[in-house]
C-alpha positions as CSV (number, residue, x, y, z in Angstrom):
1,M,-20.9,-8.3,-50.1
2,H,-22.7,-9.4,-53.0
3,A,-22.5,-7.0,-56.5
4,T,-25.8,-6.0,-57.4
5,R,-27.0,-8.0,-60.3
6,P,-28.1,-5.9,-63.6
7,T,-31.3,-6.6,-64.9
8,D,-32.5,-6.6,-68.8
9,D,-35.9,-5.9,-68.0
10,V,-36.3,-2.3,-68.6
11,A,-39.7,-1.1,-68.9
12,P,-40.1,0.6,-72.3
13,R,-41.4,4.4,-72.1
14,P,-44.5,5.1,-73.4
15,A,-45.1,6.9,-76.6
16,P,-46.2,10.4,-76.8
17,A,-49.7,10.9,-77.8
18,V,-49.7,12.1,-81.6
19,R,-52.6,14.2,-83.0
20,V,-53.2,13.4,-86.2
21,P,-55.0,16.0,-88.6
22,E,-58.5,15.1,-90.1
23,P,-58.2,15.3,-93.8
24,V,-59.4,19.0,-95.0
25,A,-62.6,18.4,-97.0
26,V,-62.5,20.3,-100.3
27,P,-65.9,21.7,-101.2
28,P,-67.2,20.5,-104.7
29,E,-66.8,23.0,-107.5
30,R,-70.3,23.7,-107.5
31,E,-70.2,25.0,-104.0
32,L,-67.3,27.4,-104.3
33,D,-67.5,31.3,-104.7
34,E,-66.9,32.8,-108.1
35,V,-62.9,34.3,-107.0
36,T,-62.1,30.8,-106.1
37,L,-63.8,29.2,-109.2
38,V,-61.8,32.0,-111.6
39,V,-58.2,31.3,-110.0
40,R,-59.0,27.4,-110.3
41,A,-59.8,28.1,-114.0
42,Q,-57.1,30.3,-114.6
43,E,-54.8,27.2,-113.2
44,G,-56.1,25.0,-116.1
45,D,-59.0,23.4,-113.9
46,V,-61.7,23.1,-116.6
47,R,-64.3,21.9,-114.1
48,A,-64.3,25.2,-112.2
49,F,-64.6,27.1,-115.6
50,E,-67.8,24.8,-116.5
51,V,-69.5,25.5,-113.1
52,L,-68.4,29.3,-113.8
53,A,-70.5,28.8,-117.6
54,R,-73.4,27.1,-115.8
55,R,-73.7,30.1,-113.6
56,H,-74.0,32.7,-116.2
57,Q,-75.0,31.2,-119.1
58,G,-79.0,31.6,-118.6
59,V,-78.4,35.4,-118.8
60,L,-76.0,35.5,-121.2
61,F,-77.8,33.4,-123.8
62,R,-81.0,35.8,-122.9
63,V,-78.7,39.0,-123.8
64,A,-77.4,37.2,-127.0
65,V,-80.8,36.1,-128.2
66,R,-82.2,39.6,-127.4
67,I,-79.1,41.2,-129.6
68,V,-78.9,38.9,-132.7
69,G,-82.8,37.9,-132.5
70,D,-82.7,34.4,-133.4
71,P,-82.3,31.4,-130.6
72,A,-80.0,29.2,-133.1
73,D,-78.1,32.0,-133.8
74,A,-77.4,33.2,-130.3
75,E,-76.9,29.3,-128.9
76,D,-73.9,29.6,-131.8
77,A,-72.5,32.8,-130.6
78,L,-72.9,32.0,-126.5
79,Q,-70.6,28.9,-127.3
80,E,-68.1,30.4,-129.5
81,A,-68.2,33.0,-126.6
82,L,-67.6,30.7,-124.3
83,L,-64.7,29.1,-126.1
84,D,-63.1,32.6,-126.0
85,A,-63.5,32.9,-122.5
86,W,-61.7,29.9,-121.8
87,R,-59.0,30.7,-124.0
88,R,-58.9,34.0,-122.4
89,I,-59.5,33.3,-118.8
90,A,-55.5,33.4,-117.8
91,G,-55.9,37.2,-118.8
92,F,-58.7,38.2,-116.4
93,Q,-57.3,40.8,-114.4
94,G,-60.8,41.1,-111.9
95,D,-60.8,44.9,-113.3
96,S,-64.4,44.3,-113.5
97,A,-66.7,41.8,-112.5
98,F,-66.6,38.5,-113.9
99,S,-70.1,38.8,-115.3
100,T,-69.2,41.9,-116.8
101,W,-66.3,40.5,-118.6
102,M,-68.3,37.5,-119.8
103,Y,-70.9,40.4,-121.0
104,R,-68.5,41.8,-123.2
105,I,-67.3,38.5,-124.8
106,V,-70.9,37.4,-125.7
107,T,-71.8,41.1,-127.0
108,N,-68.7,41.0,-129.3
109,R,-69.7,37.5,-130.5
110,C,-73.0,39.1,-131.3
111,L,-71.7,42.1,-132.9
112,D,-69.5,39.9,-135.3
113,L,-72.7,38.3,-136.3
114,L,-74.8,41.2,-136.6
115,R,-72.2,42.8,-139.0
116,R,-72.7,39.5,-141.3
117,R,-76.6,40.1,-141.4
118,R,-79.5,42.3,-140.1
119,P,-81.2,40.7,-137.3
120,V,-85.0,39.6,-136.8
121,V,-85.7,40.7,-133.1
122,P,-88.3,38.4,-131.1
123,V,-90.0,41.1,-129.9
124,D,-92.5,38.6,-127.9
125,E,-89.5,37.6,-126.2
126,I,-89.1,41.0,-124.3
127,G,-92.4,41.3,-122.8
128,E,-95.1,44.1,-122.6
129,D,-94.1,45.0,-119.0
130,R,-90.6,46.2,-120.1
131,L,-91.7,48.3,-122.9
132,V,-94.1,50.0,-120.9
133,A,-91.3,50.6,-118.2
134,S,-88.8,52.0,-121.0
135,G,-91.7,54.3,-122.2
136,L,-92.5,52.4,-125.5
137,A,-96.1,51.7,-124.7
138,A,-99.1,52.2,-122.4
139,P,-100.0,50.2,-119.4
140,G,-102.4,47.7,-121.0
141,S,-105.8,47.1,-119.9
142,D,-108.2,43.8,-120.2
143,E,-110.0,44.7,-123.2
144,P,-109.7,42.8,-126.2
145,E,-109.0,45.8,-128.4
146,H,-105.9,46.1,-126.6
147,A,-104.0,42.5,-127.3
148,A,-104.7,43.7,-130.8
149,Q,-103.0,47.0,-130.4
150,V,-100.1,45.5,-128.3
151,D,-99.9,43.1,-131.4
152,A,-99.6,46.2,-134.1
153,G,-97.2,47.7,-131.8
154,M,-94.7,44.6,-131.1
155,A,-94.5,44.3,-135.3
156,A,-93.6,48.0,-135.5
157,L,-90.7,47.7,-132.4
158,R,-89.6,44.7,-134.4
159,V,-89.0,46.8,-137.5
160,A,-87.5,49.6,-135.7
161,L,-85.1,47.5,-133.7
162,A,-83.9,45.9,-136.5
163,R,-83.2,49.1,-138.3
164,L,-81.2,50.4,-135.4
165,P,-77.2,50.6,-135.9
166,D,-75.8,47.6,-133.8
167,E,-73.9,49.6,-131.2
168,Q,-77.2,51.4,-130.5
169,R,-78.9,48.2,-130.4
170,V,-76.5,46.6,-127.7
171,C,-76.6,49.5,-125.5
172,W,-80.4,49.9,-125.8
173,V,-80.8,45.9,-124.9
174,L,-78.2,46.2,-121.9
175,R,-79.9,48.9,-120.6
176,E,-83.5,48.8,-121.0
177,L,-83.8,45.1,-121.0
178,E,-80.9,44.1,-118.5
179,G,-81.1,46.7,-116.5
180,L,-77.4,47.3,-116.9
181,G,-75.8,50.8,-115.5
182,Y,-74.0,53.1,-117.9
183,T,-70.5,52.2,-116.6
184,E,-71.1,48.8,-116.8
185,I,-72.0,48.8,-120.2
186,A,-68.9,51.1,-121.0
187,Q,-67.0,48.3,-119.8
188,I,-68.7,45.5,-121.9
189,T,-68.9,47.6,-124.7
190,G,-65.4,49.5,-124.9
191,A,-67.4,53.1,-125.6
192,T,-67.0,55.7,-122.8
193,A,-69.9,56.2,-120.9
194,T,-70.9,59.3,-122.5
195,A,-71.0,57.7,-125.8
196,V,-73.2,55.0,-124.2
197,R,-75.7,57.4,-122.9
198,G,-75.6,59.0,-126.5
199,R,-76.4,55.8,-128.2
200,I,-79.0,55.4,-125.8
201,H,-80.5,58.7,-126.0
202,R,-80.5,57.9,-129.9
203,A,-81.9,54.7,-129.7
204,R,-84.8,56.0,-127.2
205,K,-85.6,58.8,-129.6
206,E,-86.0,56.7,-132.7
207,L,-87.7,54.3,-130.8
208,A,-90.4,56.4,-129.3
209,E,-90.7,58.0,-132.6
210,V,-91.7,54.7,-134.3
211,M,-94.3,53.7,-131.2
212,R,-95.6,57.0,-130.5
213,S,-99.2,56.1,-132.1
214,W,-99.1,52.7,-130.2
215,R,-99.1,54.5,-126.8
């Protein structure tokens, strides 16, 4: 008998199929939801905070203008507020909406400015429709005489708003012009809801007295 000759030609086993996962696409910061952006900002992501700032800066600037009265001063207050927010973002606990937190910081900056000087209110920026909605003016007409009455009423309101105590002014702006609720205004100003209601009531009473002859 002949011995079986061993062979070196052993066919290799085929390699198992390996599925390589596709890379997960990371959405640009501008497409992320606010909660994710806040978390990233808290981790030190400057771009995430910049997106948050851009999303809210229009409303915040409008509030600042209505509180301090001057666009240049409002811009300064907003920039300082954004710097404050960046420094303090790690301490944001989410107890309120991020927008409410930002309102609070901007409002505090505006109050600091108001304590240093009395504002000149840009009443024209408020709009006649808002005055009608808040009960400070009667619905308008197309008659030329009405335009003159509106101008005179705006001038009277400018003086009245400038004379309001700062805390009343802020609460009135946030309620009547921004449409915020009493609870949110309380969170922004740090006052109780009862105190907020009292400030708004006193501001309304004072402004209504001044504007009585223009309604």
